[in-house]
N, C-alpha and C positions, 0 to 999 in steps of 0.2 A: 765153270763156277768159281767165283773169286772167294778170297778168304773171309771177307765180311759176310757173305751169304752163308758160307759153311759154318762160321761161328754162330750165326743166328739160328740156323736149322738145328745145330747141336743143342743149343740151350732150349729151343722150343720143344724138341723131342723129350729132353729131360723133364721139363715142366709138365708136358702133356702126360708123361708116365706117372708123375706124382699126382696130378689131378685125377687121372684115371684110377689110381689106387685109392684116392680119397673118396671118389664116387662109389667105387665098389664097396668100400668100408661102410658107407652110409646106408647101403641096402642090407646090412647085416641086422640081426635081431637087436631090438632095443637094449637088451641086457648086455650086449657087447659094445654099446655106444661109447662108454668111457675109455675102453681099451682101443677102439678104433681112433678116437680122438688123440689118445696118447701116441699111437703109432704115427699119426700125421704130424704131431709135434716133434717126434723123433726125426722124421723126414725134414721138417723145417730147420731143425737144429743142424742136420747134415748139410743142407744147402748153405746155411750161414757159415758153417765150418769150412766148407769148400771155398767160399768166397774169401774168408780170412786167410786160408792156406795159400791161395794163389797171390793175393795182394801182399801179404807179409813177406812171402818168399821173394817177390820182385823188389819190394821197397827195401827190405833188409839186405838183400844182395847189392842193391845200389849203394847202401851204406856200408858195404864191405864187412858186415857183421862186426863192426868196430867193438861192440860190447857183446860178450858171450851170451848175455841174456836175450839177445836178438834171435837166438835159435829157439827160444821157448815157444813163441806162438806157432811156429812151424810144427814142432812136435805135438803140442797140445791140440791144435786144430786138426791134425791128422788123426789123433786118437778120438776126438769128438766126432769127426766124420765117420770113422769106422763104427763108433758106438751108435750113431744115428742110423746108419745103414742096417746094423744088426737089430736095433730096436724097431725099425720100420717093418721087419719081417717077424717080429715076436708077437704072438697072440696071447701070451700068458698074462693073466690078471694079477701080477705081482711084480714088484720092482726087481731089476737085475742089479745085484750089488756092485759088480764091476762097472757096468754102464753108469750107475749112479755116482760112483766115485770119480769116474772120468769127467762127468758133467760138472760136479762140484769143483774139481780141480780146474776145469776150463773156465768156470765163472771167476774163480779166484785169480787165475792167470790174467783174465781180462781186467780185473780191478788193479792188479799190480802193473799191467801194461799201461793203463791210464795214468797211474802215478809216474811211471818212467817218462811218458810223453809230456806230462805237465812239467816235470823237472827239465826236460829238454827245451821247452819253451822259456821257462823262467830263468835259465842260466844264460840265455842269449842277451846281447845288448838290446835294450828296449823292452824286454820281457813281454808283457801282454800287449804287443802292438799288432796291427793288421799284418804287417810283413811277417812276423813270427808265426802268427796263426795260419798264414797262407803257406809258408815254406819250411817251417820247422816240422818236427814229428807230428803227424795228424792226430789231434787230440781225441777225435771221435773214433778212430779206427779200432782201438782195443775194445770199445764198447760192443762191437759186433761179436767178438769172442765171448764177452760176458753174456750177451743175449743168447748165443749158441748154447752155452752152458746152462743158462737159466731155463730156456725152453726144454732142453733135454731133462734137466732135474725135475721140472714140473711134470713132464710126461711120466717119469718113473714114479713120482709121488702119486699121480692120478691112478696108476694101476693098482695101488693098494687100497683104494677107496671101495666101499660097497657098490655093487653094480647098479642098484636102482636109484640111490641118491648120493652120488659122489660129491664131496665137498672139498674145497681148498681155501686156506686162509680164513676159515670161518664163514664162508659163503658158498652158495651152489657153484660147482666146478665150472660150468659154462660161463657164469657171470664173472668169476675170477679170471678165467683164461681170456675172456674178451677184453677185460681191463688190462691184463698183462700185455697182450698183443698190441693194444692201442698205445700203451706206453713205449713199446718197442719201436712202433712206427714213428712216433714223435722224436724219439732219440736218434733214429737213423736219419730223420729229416734234417737235423741240425748240421751234421757234417756235409750233407749234400748241398744244403743252402749256402754254406760257407765256400765250398769249392766252386759252385756255379756262380756265386757272386764274384769270386776271383776271376772267373772266365768272362765277367761282364755280361752274362746272358746274351752272348753274341748270336746265338741261335734261339729263336722263340721257343723251340721245343725244350729248352733248358728250364722253362718255367713248369713243365709238366710234373716233375717230381717234387716241386714246391707246392703244387696245387692239389694233386690227386691224393697223395697219402694222408695229408691232414684231414681231408674230408672222410677218408676211410677210417681214420682213428676216431673221429667224432661219431661216426655211425656205429662203431663198435662200443663206444661208451653208451650210446643210446640203447644198443642191444643189451648191455649189462644192466642198466638202471631201469629199463622198461619191462613191461610184462612179457614173459616168454611167449613168443609167437613167430610165425614165418615172416621174414623181412626180405622180400625179393630185391628191393632197391639196394640194400646193404650187400647182398650177395653179388649183385651186378657190379657195384663199385669195387668190391674186393677182387672180382675177376679182372676189372680194369687195372687195379693196382698190380695184380700178378702179371698181366700183360706188359705193364710198364717195365718190369724187369727184363723181359725179352727184348722189347723195343729199345730199351736203354743200352743193351749190349751192342745192338746194331749201330746206334748212333755213336757209341764210344769207339767201335771198330772203324766207323767212317772217319771219326776224328783222328785216329791213328793213321789211316790211309792218306789223309790230307797233308800230313807232315812230309817234309822233303825226303824222297826215297820211298815213301809209302811202306807197304808191308815187306818190300824187298830189303828195307833197312830196319827190319823188325827189332833187332837187338838194341837199337837206340830209341826207335819211335814208341815201343811198348812202354818205356820209361818216361818219355816226354809227352805222350798223348794222354787222353783221359783214361782213368783206371778201368780196364776191361772187366775185372771181376766184381766191381762194386754194384751195379744195378740189380743183380739177382737177389740181393738182400730184401728188396721190396717184394719179390715173388715169394720168398720164404715166409715172410711175415704175413702176407696176404693168404697163403695156404693155411697158416696157423689160425688166422682170423676166421676163415671159412669153417674150419673144424670147431672152433669155439662157438661159432653161431649155431652150428648143427646140434651141438650138445645143449646149448642154451634153449633151443626149441623143444627139447624133450623134458625140460624141467617145469615143474608145476608148483 
């Protein structure tokens, strides 16, 4: 079994476990629906944090940690990952103060990281040029950290709501969560579109993350603004979006293997090939979208 297959199986097993947990949660009593949704959002936050941890560790190591602030996303994403794993096992209908603090700090670190990356682009000759957008600090990368913190903080806030009519941001919780997840998908799409454009879409499969997630985002908006009811097509498309994360890891692993030396030269090709930790962010947001839709279906 080659390394590409091994990576694909590992990610698939992880996603299957989360989906299985999500399905078991959906069979619980309706009174616990908002807690089960919160737990799924904790899981989604953890998946995003893991993606950020792996990606930032690699990219900042390549940058020799030139600025001490480059250690921040590694520490913060680790804490967010641990908080998400803990929250995913917590059935208590009340927010956890430590987890909540970690999530808020994670979101703030994501905002600060975006500022650092924007500064890195603007200080270079040419400033907002295509070359700097392609090869300077990736402007969209810290936003994944912001999303991880936001999803987790919302999960904690949701636990404090009344069990029969939970509300967030002045609207039914399922509606608010569907809109939040839709915005997250659109934000993630921007960085993917930029990097795949840099790669000249040399493989037709590179269009998939440009086409599938925007439709999922639009369907979630429709779920939010439409009457609460079962939407099988939205569920199907969100499952496709979740699968996109698994398949994307396989394609990125194949892209690494096609570089000179393949996986035998992993210490160089992991940095030169497509980012292996990036695609699961779509899976994380799709799981959050599925949880938001299930909660929306219970609202009247």
